[in-house]
One Martini backbone bead per residue (centre of mass of N, CA, C, O) as a GRO file, in nm:
protein
  478
    1UNK     BB    1  -9.390  -6.013  -1.082
    2UNK     BB    2  -9.189  -6.063  -0.790
    3UNK     BB    3  -8.935  -5.905  -0.577
    4UNK     BB    4  -8.664  -5.862  -0.362
    5UNK     BB    5  -8.545  -5.580  -0.154
    6UNK     BB    6  -8.256  -5.532   0.021
    7UNK     BB    7  -8.155  -5.348   0.290
    8UNK     BB    8  -7.941  -5.236   0.529
    9UNK     BB    9  -8.183  -5.253   0.767
   10UNK     BB   10  -8.370  -5.511   0.651
   11UNK     BB   11  -8.563  -5.404   0.472
   12UNK     BB   12  -8.851  -5.434   0.264
   13UNK     BB   13  -8.931  -5.436  -0.092
   14UNK     BB   14  -9.190  -5.435  -0.331
   15UNK     BB   15  -9.142  -5.509  -0.674
   16UNK     BB   16  -9.189  -5.525  -0.978
   17UNK     BB   17  -9.094  -5.755  -1.247
   18UNK     BB   18  -9.136  -5.570  -1.510
   19UNK     BB   19  -8.865  -5.526  -1.546
   20UNK     BB   20  -8.614  -5.509  -1.734
   21UNK     BB   21  -8.300  -5.608  -1.806
   22UNK     BB   22  -8.194  -5.328  -1.873
   23UNK     BB   23  -8.262  -5.208  -1.596
   24UNK     BB   24  -8.088  -5.400  -1.434
   25UNK     BB   25  -7.821  -5.320  -1.562
   26UNK     BB   26  -7.833  -5.021  -1.482
   27UNK     BB   27  -7.819  -5.091  -1.174
   28UNK     BB   28  -7.515  -5.222  -1.210
   29UNK     BB   29  -7.380  -4.962  -1.203
   30UNK     BB   30  -7.077  -4.822  -1.097
   31UNK     BB   31  -6.984  -4.624  -0.807
   32UNK     BB   32  -6.760  -4.416  -0.672
   33UNK     BB   33  -6.609  -4.441  -0.342
   34UNK     BB   34  -6.518  -4.395  -0.035
   35UNK     BB   35  -6.399  -4.577   0.222
   36UNK     BB   36  -6.595  -4.462   0.439
   37UNK     BB   37  -6.864  -4.491   0.253
   38UNK     BB   38  -6.870  -4.802   0.190
   39UNK     BB   39  -7.012  -4.922   0.441
   40UNK     BB   40  -7.291  -4.756   0.404
   41UNK     BB   41  -7.344  -4.784   0.093
   42UNK     BB   42  -7.385  -5.086   0.041
   43UNK     BB   43  -7.656  -5.137   0.192
   44UNK     BB   44  -7.809  -4.899   0.064
   45UNK     BB   45  -7.820  -5.027  -0.221
   46UNK     BB   46  -8.032  -5.241  -0.125
   47UNK     BB   47  -8.264  -5.056   0.007
   48UNK     BB   48  -8.260  -4.864  -0.224
   49UNK     BB   49  -8.352  -4.729  -0.484
   50UNK     BB   50  -8.294  -4.630  -0.780
   51UNK     BB   51  -8.154  -4.361  -0.880
   52UNK     BB   52  -8.143  -4.090  -1.015
   53UNK     BB   53  -7.957  -3.895  -1.227
   54UNK     BB   54  -7.909  -3.673  -0.965
   55UNK     BB   55  -7.864  -3.937  -0.723
   56UNK     BB   56  -7.548  -4.109  -0.695
   57UNK     BB   57  -7.443  -4.045  -0.422
   58UNK     BB   58  -7.337  -4.293  -0.206
   59UNK     BB   59  -7.384  -4.533  -0.422
   60UNK     BB   60  -7.406  -4.887  -0.453
   61UNK     BB   61  -7.385  -5.054  -0.754
   62UNK     BB   62  -7.467  -5.364  -0.858
   63UNK     BB   63  -7.367  -5.653  -1.013
   64UNK     BB   64  -7.548  -5.915  -1.087
   65UNK     BB   65  -7.814  -5.935  -0.944
   66UNK     BB   66  -8.003  -6.156  -0.834
   67UNK     BB   67  -8.336  -6.232  -0.850
   68UNK     BB   68  -8.256  -6.468  -0.670
   69UNK     BB   69  -8.126  -6.433  -0.352
   70UNK     BB   70  -8.072  -6.140  -0.224
   71UNK     BB   71  -8.016  -6.195   0.076
   72UNK     BB   72  -7.754  -6.350   0.044
   73UNK     BB   73  -7.607  -6.132  -0.105
   74UNK     BB   74  -7.619  -5.926   0.123
   75UNK     BB   75  -7.457  -6.091   0.327
   76UNK     BB   76  -7.204  -6.101   0.158
   77UNK     BB   77  -7.157  -5.798   0.154
   78UNK     BB   78  -7.129  -5.762   0.458
   79UNK     BB   79  -6.877  -5.937   0.483
   80UNK     BB   80  -6.697  -5.766   0.299
   81UNK     BB   81  -6.720  -5.506   0.458
   82UNK     BB   82  -6.597  -5.619   0.716
   83UNK     BB   83  -6.328  -5.699   0.597
   84UNK     BB   84  -6.245  -5.414   0.502
   85UNK     BB   85  -6.263  -5.281   0.781
   86UNK     BB   86  -6.038  -5.449   0.902
   87UNK     BB   87  -5.814  -5.351   0.720
   88UNK     BB   88  -5.835  -5.056   0.797
   89UNK     BB   89  -5.777  -5.101   1.100
   90UNK     BB   90  -5.508  -5.254   1.072
   91UNK     BB   91  -5.367  -5.005   0.882
   92UNK     BB   92  -5.461  -4.712   0.950
   93UNK     BB   93  -5.701  -4.587   0.721
   94UNK     BB   94  -5.917  -4.385   0.831
   95UNK     BB   95  -5.714  -4.113   0.798
   96UNK     BB   96  -5.569  -3.967   0.536
   97UNK     BB   97  -5.551  -3.667   0.614
   98UNK     BB   98  -5.390  -3.712   0.873
   99UNK     BB   99  -5.150  -3.838   0.730
  100UNK     BB  100  -5.082  -3.596   0.560
  101UNK     BB  101  -5.025  -3.407   0.795
  102UNK     BB  102  -4.803  -3.577   0.919
  103UNK     BB  103  -4.618  -3.570   0.677
  104UNK     BB  104  -4.583  -3.264   0.665
  105UNK     BB  105  -4.470  -3.237   0.951
  106UNK     BB  106  -4.224  -3.420   0.912
  107UNK     BB  107  -4.102  -3.266   0.677
  108UNK     BB  108  -4.062  -3.003   0.835
  109UNK     BB  109  -3.876  -3.125   1.048
  110UNK     BB  110  -3.660  -3.210   0.848
  111UNK     BB  111  -3.599  -2.928   0.738
  112UNK     BB  112  -3.523  -2.805   1.009
  113UNK     BB  113  -3.294  -3.000   1.067
  114UNK     BB  114  -3.128  -2.927   0.820
  115UNK     BB  115  -3.089  -2.630   0.894
  116UNK     BB  116  -2.945  -2.683   1.162
  117UNK     BB  117  -2.713  -2.840   1.036
  118UNK     BB  118  -2.610  -2.614   0.850
  119UNK     BB  119  -2.556  -2.409   1.075
  120UNK     BB  120  -2.361  -2.590   1.231
  121UNK     BB  121  -2.158  -2.618   1.002
  122UNK     BB  122  -2.092  -2.318   0.974
  123UNK     BB  123  -1.999  -2.280   1.266
  124UNK     BB  124  -1.775  -2.489   1.250
  125UNK     BB  125  -1.613  -2.353   1.027
  126UNK     BB  126  -1.567  -2.088   1.178
  127UNK     BB  127  -1.422  -2.212   1.421
  128UNK     BB  128  -1.196  -2.345   1.259
  129UNK     BB  129  -1.085  -2.080   1.144
  130UNK     BB  130  -1.022  -1.952   1.418
  131UNK     BB  131  -0.828  -2.170   1.508
  132UNK     BB  132  -0.628  -2.140   1.275
  133UNK     BB  133  -0.561  -1.842   1.330
  134UNK     BB  134  -0.463  -1.884   1.618
  135UNK     BB  135  -0.240  -2.083   1.550
  136UNK     BB  136  -0.085  -1.891   1.364
  137UNK     BB  137  -0.038  -1.674   1.579
  138UNK     BB  138   0.112  -1.861   1.770
  139UNK     BB  139   0.343  -1.919   1.579
  140UNK     BB  140   0.434  -1.627   1.549
  141UNK     BB  141   0.490  -1.582   1.848
  142UNK     BB  142   0.695  -1.805   1.878
  143UNK     BB  143   0.888  -1.692   1.666
  144UNK     BB  144   0.932  -1.419   1.805
  145UNK     BB  145   1.046  -1.535   2.065
  146UNK     BB  146   1.285  -1.682   1.944
  147UNK     BB  147   1.424  -1.427   1.814
  148UNK     BB  148   1.433  -1.258   2.077
  149UNK     BB  149   1.625  -1.453   2.229
  150UNK     BB  150   1.844  -1.359   1.986
  151UNK     BB  151   1.811  -1.031   1.951
  152UNK     BB  152   1.542  -1.005   1.760
  153UNK     BB  153   1.386  -0.707   1.667
  154UNK     BB  154   1.111  -0.476   1.591
  155UNK     BB  155   1.252  -0.218   1.507
  156UNK     BB  156   1.309   0.099   1.413
  157UNK     BB  157   1.341   0.191   1.080
  158UNK     BB  158   1.431   0.436   0.863
  159UNK     BB  159   1.290   0.277   0.593
  160UNK     BB  160   0.981   0.230   0.656
  161UNK     BB  161   0.876   0.516   0.506
  162UNK     BB  162   0.974   0.413   0.238
  163UNK     BB  163   0.861   0.359  -0.075
  164UNK     BB  164   1.122   0.226  -0.213
  165UNK     BB  165   1.237   0.047   0.064
  166UNK     BB  166   1.021  -0.116   0.225
  167UNK     BB  167   1.015  -0.382   0.063
  168UNK     BB  168   1.312  -0.457   0.096
  169UNK     BB  169   1.312  -0.460   0.405
  170UNK     BB  170   1.099  -0.680   0.448
  171UNK     BB  171   1.251  -0.907   0.300
  172UNK     BB  172   1.511  -0.893   0.469
  173UNK     BB  173   1.383  -0.953   0.746
  174UNK     BB  174   1.281  -1.232   0.668
  175UNK     BB  175   1.563  -1.352   0.615
  176UNK     BB  176   1.674  -1.307   0.898
  177UNK     BB  177   1.466  -1.481   1.053
  178UNK     BB  178   1.514  -1.742   0.899
  179UNK     BB  179   1.812  -1.774   0.974
  180UNK     BB  180   1.762  -1.799   1.277
  181UNK     BB  181   1.561  -2.041   1.281
  182UNK     BB  182   1.758  -2.237   1.086
  183UNK     BB  183   2.075  -2.184   1.171
  184UNK     BB  184   2.227  -1.956   0.962
  185UNK     BB  185   2.383  -1.751   1.167
  186UNK     BB  186   2.548  -1.995   1.280
  187UNK     BB  187   2.868  -2.164   1.361
  188UNK     BB  188   2.973  -2.500   1.475
  189UNK     BB  189   3.057  -2.751   1.641
  190UNK     BB  190   2.946  -3.117   1.668
  191UNK     BB  191   3.195  -3.261   1.879
  192UNK     BB  192   3.146  -3.154   2.162
  193UNK     BB  193   3.274  -3.196   2.496
  194UNK     BB  194   3.140  -3.219   2.843
  195UNK     BB  195   3.242  -3.406   3.080
  196UNK     BB  196   3.224  -3.656   2.881
  197UNK     BB  197   2.970  -3.510   2.723
  198UNK     BB  198   2.786  -3.473   2.443
  199UNK     BB  199   2.527  -3.337   2.544
  200UNK     BB  200   2.665  -3.109   2.701
  201UNK     BB  201   2.821  -3.001   2.458
  202UNK     BB  202   2.576  -2.928   2.283
  203UNK     BB  203   2.451  -2.732   2.488
  204UNK     BB  204   2.690  -2.538   2.502
  205UNK     BB  205   2.684  -2.456   2.204
  206UNK     BB  206   2.397  -2.344   2.201
  207UNK     BB  207   2.430  -2.130   2.421
  208UNK     BB  208   2.666  -1.975   2.290
  209UNK     BB  209   2.523  -1.909   2.026
  210UNK     BB  210   2.296  -1.741   2.150
  211UNK     BB  211   2.471  -1.533   2.293
  212UNK     BB  212   2.633  -1.429   2.044
  213UNK     BB  213   2.387  -1.358   1.867
  214UNK     BB  214   2.266  -1.154   2.057
  215UNK     BB  215   2.508  -0.961   2.051
  216UNK     BB  216   2.513  -0.912   1.745
  217UNK     BB  217   2.221  -0.801   1.711
  218UNK     BB  218   2.258  -0.560   1.899
  219UNK     BB  219   2.481  -0.428   1.729
  220UNK     BB  220   2.316  -0.401   1.468
  221UNK     BB  221   2.097  -0.217   1.584
  222UNK     BB  222   2.289   0.012   1.671
  223UNK     BB  223   2.396   0.072   1.387
  224UNK     BB  224   2.127   0.155   1.259
  225UNK     BB  225   2.067   0.389   1.465
  226UNK     BB  226   2.363   0.536   1.403
  227UNK     BB  227   2.328   0.583   1.124
  228UNK     BB  228   2.426   0.792   0.855
  229UNK     BB  229   2.469   0.947   0.560
  230UNK     BB  230   2.813   0.961   0.616
  231UNK     BB  231   2.862   0.657   0.803
  232UNK     BB  232   2.867   0.366   0.678
  233UNK     BB  233   3.156   0.259   0.713
  234UNK     BB  234   3.158   0.275   1.021
  235UNK     BB  235   2.922   0.078   1.074
  236UNK     BB  236   3.039  -0.167   0.925
  237UNK     BB  237   3.297  -0.190   1.093
  238UNK     BB  238   3.160  -0.236   1.364
  239UNK     BB  239   3.017  -0.505   1.285
  240UNK     BB  240   3.270  -0.661   1.195
  241UNK     BB  241   3.409  -0.652   1.469
  242UNK     BB  242   3.198  -0.820   1.617
  243UNK     BB  243   3.236  -1.076   1.449
  244UNK     BB  244   3.540  -1.116   1.518
  245UNK     BB  245   3.507  -1.142   1.825
  246UNK     BB  246   3.332  -1.396   1.822
  247UNK     BB  247   3.540  -1.576   1.684
  248UNK     BB  248   3.753  -1.554   1.910
  249UNK     BB  249   3.569  -1.651   2.152
  250UNK     BB  250   3.483  -1.928   1.968
  251UNK     BB  251   3.731  -2.118   1.914
  252UNK     BB  252   3.679  -2.381   2.084
  253UNK     BB  253   3.388  -2.419   1.895
  254UNK     BB  254   3.383  -2.273   1.618
  255UNK     BB  255   3.252  -1.992   1.657
  256UNK     BB  256   3.029  -1.811   1.424
  257UNK     BB  257   2.938  -1.589   1.192
  258UNK     BB  258   2.790  -1.599   0.911
  259UNK     BB  259   2.834  -1.456   0.609
  260UNK     BB  260   2.537  -1.446   0.531
  261UNK     BB  261   2.431  -1.290   0.782
  262UNK     BB  262   2.623  -1.049   0.762
  263UNK     BB  263   2.518  -0.949   0.486
  264UNK     BB  264   2.233  -0.887   0.577
  265UNK     BB  265   2.312  -0.667   0.789
  266UNK     BB  266   2.460  -0.484   0.585
  267UNK     BB  267   2.213  -0.430   0.407
  268UNK     BB  268   2.055  -0.289   0.627
  269UNK     BB  269   2.249  -0.052   0.645
  270UNK     BB  270   2.225   0.043   0.351
  271UNK     BB  271   1.925   0.111   0.355
  272UNK     BB  272   1.941   0.323   0.574
  273UNK     BB  273   2.146   0.507   0.426
  274UNK     BB  274   1.981   0.561   0.171
  275UNK     BB  275   1.748   0.700   0.311
  276UNK     BB  276   1.909   0.924   0.454
  277UNK     BB  277   2.024   1.046   0.196
  278UNK     BB  278   1.753   1.114   0.067
  279UNK     BB  279   1.654   1.299   0.291
  280UNK     BB  280   1.888   1.497   0.281
  281UNK     BB  281   1.856   1.577  -0.015
  282UNK     BB  282   1.571   1.687   0.017
  283UNK     BB  283   1.640   1.902   0.226
  284UNK     BB  284   1.854   2.048   0.059
  285UNK     BB  285   1.675   2.112  -0.183
  286UNK     BB  286   1.470   2.275  -0.024
  287UNK     BB  287   1.667   2.483   0.083
  288UNK     BB  288   1.771   2.575  -0.195
  289UNK     BB  289   1.498   2.662  -0.304
  290UNK     BB  290   1.446   2.880  -0.095
  291UNK     BB  291   1.700   3.040  -0.160
  292UNK     BB  292   1.629   3.092  -0.455
  293UNK     BB  293   1.368   3.246  -0.397
  294UNK     BB  294   1.496   3.469  -0.235
  295UNK     BB  295   1.682   3.565  -0.461
  296UNK     BB  296   1.455   3.627  -0.662
  297UNK     BB  297   1.307   3.836  -0.489
  298UNK     BB  298   1.539   4.030  -0.469
  299UNK     BB  299   1.569   4.082  -0.770
  300UNK     BB  300   1.280   4.184  -0.818
  301UNK     BB  301   1.296   4.415  -0.616
  302UNK     BB  302   1.535   4.562  -0.746
  303UNK     BB  303   1.408   4.603  -1.027
  304UNK     BB  304   1.163   4.762  -0.931
  305UNK     BB  305   1.321   4.991  -0.796
  306UNK     BB  306   1.483   5.074  -1.048
  307UNK     BB  307   1.242   5.145  -1.224
  308UNK     BB  308   1.128   5.363  -1.042
  309UNK     BB  309   1.379   5.543  -1.051
  310UNK     BB  310   1.390   5.580  -1.362
  311UNK     BB  311   1.107   5.702  -1.398
  312UNK     BB  312   1.162   5.944  -1.221
  313UNK     BB  313   1.400   6.044  -1.390
  314UNK     BB  314   1.245   6.076  -1.652
  315UNK     BB  315   1.051   6.292  -1.546
  316UNK     BB  316   1.266   6.496  -1.476
  317UNK     BB  317   1.381   6.530  -1.764
  318UNK     BB  318   1.120   6.618  -1.900
  319UNK     BB  319   1.081   6.876  -1.732
  320UNK     BB  320   1.351   7.005  -1.804
  321UNK     BB  321   1.310   7.023  -2.108
  322UNK     BB  322   1.058   7.201  -2.098
  323UNK     BB  323   1.193   7.438  -1.949
  324UNK     BB  324   1.421   7.496  -2.151
  325UNK     BB  325   1.239   7.550  -2.397
  326UNK     BB  326   1.083   7.785  -2.264
  327UNK     BB  327   1.371   7.948  -2.233
  328UNK     BB  328   1.551   7.872  -2.506
  329UNK     BB  329   1.737   7.613  -2.421
  330UNK     BB  330   1.832   7.397  -2.656
  331UNK     BB  331   2.103   7.280  -2.567
  332UNK     BB  332   2.015   7.176  -2.292
  333UNK     BB  333   1.788   6.996  -2.403
  334UNK     BB  334   1.974   6.800  -2.558
  335UNK     BB  335   2.129   6.696  -2.314
  336UNK     BB  336   1.874   6.579  -2.174
  337UNK     BB  337   1.797   6.385  -2.402
  338UNK     BB  338   2.045   6.203  -2.374
  339UNK     BB  339   1.982   6.117  -2.083
  340UNK     BB  340   1.700   6.010  -2.141
  341UNK     BB  341   1.794   5.782  -2.327
  342UNK     BB  342   1.953   5.630  -2.110
  343UNK     BB  343   1.713   5.576  -1.924
  344UNK     BB  344   1.538   5.421  -2.126
  345UNK     BB  345   1.746   5.199  -2.170
  346UNK     BB  346   1.750   5.102  -1.875
  347UNK     BB  347   1.453   5.024  -1.864
  348UNK     BB  348   1.469   4.806  -2.081
  349UNK     BB  349   1.669   4.625  -1.927
  350UNK     BB  350   1.492   4.574  -1.683
  351UNK     BB  351   1.257   4.448  -1.836
  352UNK     BB  352   1.419   4.216  -1.956
  353UNK     BB  353   1.515   4.086  -1.687
  354UNK     BB  354   1.228   4.043  -1.572
  355UNK     BB  355   1.129   3.860  -1.818
  356UNK     BB  356   1.417   3.712  -1.817
  357UNK     BB  357   1.501   3.440  -1.618
  358UNK     BB  358   1.784   3.353  -1.770
  359UNK     BB  359   1.901   3.602  -1.691
  360UNK     BB  360   2.247   3.691  -1.587
  361UNK     BB  361   2.507   3.620  -1.353
  362UNK     BB  362   2.820   3.479  -1.381
  363UNK     BB  363   3.022   3.306  -1.134
  364UNK     BB  364   3.380   3.291  -1.030
  365UNK     BB  365   3.495   3.163  -0.720
  366UNK     BB  366   3.717   3.197  -0.428
  367UNK     BB  367   3.875   3.034  -0.112
  368UNK     BB  368   4.171   2.969   0.010
  369UNK     BB  369   4.139   2.988   0.326
  370UNK     BB  370   3.886   2.775   0.329
  371UNK     BB  371   3.944   2.551   0.059
  372UNK     BB  372   4.175   2.626  -0.116
  373UNK     BB  373   4.336   2.636  -0.439
  374UNK     BB  374   4.122   2.396  -0.583
  375UNK     BB  375   3.853   2.582  -0.530
  376UNK     BB  376   3.528   2.641  -0.671
  377UNK     BB  377   3.257   2.869  -0.743
  378UNK     BB  378   2.953   2.806  -0.935
  379UNK     BB  379   2.727   3.068  -1.045
  380UNK     BB  380   2.418   3.265  -1.008
  381UNK     BB  381   2.267   3.596  -1.070
  382UNK     BB  382   1.980   3.848  -1.067
  383UNK     BB  383   2.104   4.079  -0.960
  384UNK     BB  384   2.170   4.406  -1.001
  385UNK     BB  385   2.409   4.352  -0.786
  386UNK     BB  386   2.625   4.090  -0.790
  387UNK     BB  387   2.816   4.161  -0.543
  388UNK     BB  388   2.609   4.118  -0.323
  389UNK     BB  389   2.616   3.810  -0.338
  390UNK     BB  390   2.918   3.767  -0.284
  391UNK     BB  391   2.920   3.907  -0.006
  392UNK     BB  392   2.717   3.718   0.132
  393UNK     BB  393   2.892   3.456   0.111
  394UNK     BB  394   3.135   3.615   0.292
  395UNK     BB  395   3.033   3.699   0.571
  396UNK     BB  396   2.979   3.424   0.796
  397UNK     BB  397   3.052   3.129   0.673
  398UNK     BB  398   3.343   3.249   0.637
  399UNK     BB  399   3.664   3.375   0.719
  400UNK     BB  400   3.676   3.468   0.416
  401UNK     BB  401   3.682   3.621   0.132
  402UNK     BB  402   3.598   3.637  -0.187
  403UNK     BB  403   3.724   3.567  -0.509
  404UNK     BB  404   3.712   3.710  -0.832
  405UNK     BB  405   3.734   3.576  -1.165
  406UNK     BB  406   3.423   3.588  -1.265
  407UNK     BB  407   3.179   3.844  -1.410
  408UNK     BB  408   2.894   3.784  -1.618
  409UNK     BB  409   2.671   3.857  -1.862
  410UNK     BB  410   2.368   3.664  -1.964
  411UNK     BB  411   2.092   3.561  -2.140
  412UNK     BB  412   2.193   3.239  -2.065
  413UNK     BB  413   2.294   3.163  -1.764
  414UNK     BB  414   2.173   2.884  -1.705
  415UNK     BB  415   2.328   2.722  -1.926
  416UNK     BB  416   2.616   2.789  -1.836
  417UNK     BB  417   2.598   2.672  -1.554
  418UNK     BB  418   2.513   2.383  -1.637
  419UNK     BB  419   2.765   2.321  -1.806
  420UNK     BB  420   2.975   2.346  -1.578
  421UNK     BB  421   2.851   2.138  -1.386
  422UNK     BB  422   2.869   1.898  -1.582
  423UNK     BB  423   3.178   1.900  -1.631
  424UNK     BB  424   3.230   1.897  -1.289
  425UNK     BB  425   3.069   1.658  -1.151
  426UNK     BB  426   3.309   1.459  -1.053
  427UNK     BB  427   3.415   1.734  -0.868
  428UNK     BB  428   3.212   1.738  -0.660
  429UNK     BB  429   3.200   1.779  -0.322
  430UNK     BB  430   2.878   1.766  -0.313
  431UNK     BB  431   2.672   1.485  -0.394
  432UNK     BB  432   2.394   1.563  -0.259
  433UNK     BB  433   2.405   1.881  -0.275
  434UNK     BB  434   2.369   2.058  -0.574
  435UNK     BB  435   2.371   2.361  -0.447
  436UNK     BB  436   2.664   2.297  -0.381
  437UNK     BB  437   2.894   2.489  -0.585
  438UNK     BB  438   3.152   2.295  -0.542
  439UNK     BB  439   3.485   2.259  -0.694
  440UNK     BB  440   3.763   2.063  -0.802
  441UNK     BB  441   3.914   2.347  -0.932
  442UNK     BB  442   4.050   2.568  -1.151
  443UNK     BB  443   4.035   2.867  -1.308
  444UNK     BB  444   4.168   2.768  -1.569
  445UNK     BB  445   3.967   2.539  -1.633
  446UNK     BB  446   3.719   2.718  -1.659
  447UNK     BB  447   3.815   2.896  -1.889
  448UNK     BB  448   3.851   2.669  -2.101
  449UNK     BB  449   3.554   2.589  -2.109
  450UNK     BB  450   3.442   2.863  -2.202
  451UNK     BB  451   3.599   2.873  -2.465
  452UNK     BB  452   3.491   2.603  -2.587
  453UNK     BB  453   3.184   2.757  -2.570
  454UNK     BB  454   3.197   3.060  -2.662
  455UNK     BB  455   3.247   3.251  -2.418
  456UNK     BB  456   3.233   3.577  -2.345
  457UNK     BB  457   3.525   3.758  -2.215
  458UNK     BB  458   3.657   4.041  -2.054
  459UNK     BB  459   3.726   3.895  -1.769
  460UNK     BB  460   4.001   3.689  -1.614
  461UNK     BB  461   4.113   3.569  -1.307
  462UNK     BB  462   4.355   3.340  -1.203
  463UNK     BB  463   4.447   3.495  -0.948
  464UNK     BB  464   4.417   3.531  -0.626
  465UNK     BB  465   4.435   3.759  -0.377
  466UNK     BB  466   4.398   3.689  -0.072
  467UNK     BB  467   4.447   3.915   0.148
  468UNK     BB  468   4.357   3.808   0.427
  469UNK     BB  469   4.509   3.543   0.421
  470UNK     BB  470   4.799   3.653   0.375
  471UNK     BB  471   4.799   3.838   0.623
  472UNK     BB  472   4.763   3.614   0.827
  473UNK     BB  473   5.015   3.454   0.756
  474UNK     BB  474   5.211   3.683   0.823
  475UNK     BB  475   5.134   3.705   1.126
  476UNK     BB  476   5.207   3.385   1.168
  477UNK     BB  477   5.480   3.332   0.991
  478UNK     BB  478   5.402   3.197   0.689
   0.00000   0.00000   0.00000
């Protein structure tokens, strides 16, 4: 028995119908194909014989193909293929790979656009920050112009370089500027009229306030620049006088500098004065230290020279003793040995003073003609001849020579000097330079303090000789 097999190109092949139904069902097994291959593969499945086990690609195997009427069934399949092809054409599904490429391209463009948006956002933020900084700088400049119109400038202040006072000065200057900007620097009437106009009166008050504040700030700046370590009171009085003059000139409108603002400017003067006093004290301390080093080098040089002289003398005595003994003059040799012992003892003293830097001479001197009857100078020297130091003090710096009340050697002269300075600290004439060792005290008071501390004194003169001063007074008829 035979049946027809219709292929995609319309050709027919006759095959025996001896195949079993199991074989027919095996031919009905479906194989998956791509959409593009479906159009060509469906008719081919009708035209070609069932493939072998190794050749099933691109073949559409149909289920339940009727054994009779295969031609009609093939036509039906062609119609279905045409319908499916129409759907593919209608929805643009011909090339899925191209669509995937398009999708990837569009996604890449979206990512690029997002990157450009992010970069633009960052640039916008940066520009906005620059604008904000510029606006802040503009506000600062406007504020600076406002305060400069009122005579407040960022002039050089003496304490700007001070580590201890720079922070205080910066905070104080900020308070001064704030007071000027907020109107707390001046005060005046608020109901003044000018030519029967309240507005003109208010403008007149504002203009006069600016003018007077500008004048006051200029005077304050001049006071700061003119202040010195020792004239703070003078500078403060000068600024206070300026404030009082403004109050007198502004009586008609009750115009005056506020006490709050005046105190700020006085504090500015105080800070300048504190810094200048600290600088002066440092300079004086440095000068005194250099002077002390010079004095110490002089003492060391004198001690070294004295030791060299004594050693030379010791050698001379040793040679003399040897010569006397060689000549049999034993009595003369003994006399030389006694002198040699004195020299060796002097050498030991020189070595001791050179090694012990605290040893020295404490002196209490006065100069009635130069400083008055109740002023003494208390100091120490390590010089070999202590009067050399006293004479140097009275050489050219003062009109008369110093009178010595006490001059004694001590193993710890440094402690004795420090004790006396501490006792009379509140009566020190120069409170800035502590190396200026002048005190408002009498020789009697100094002696009592030395006795109270068990300092041994061989001699202490209470009354100064003041020969040159008294002779001068006599010549002047005093």
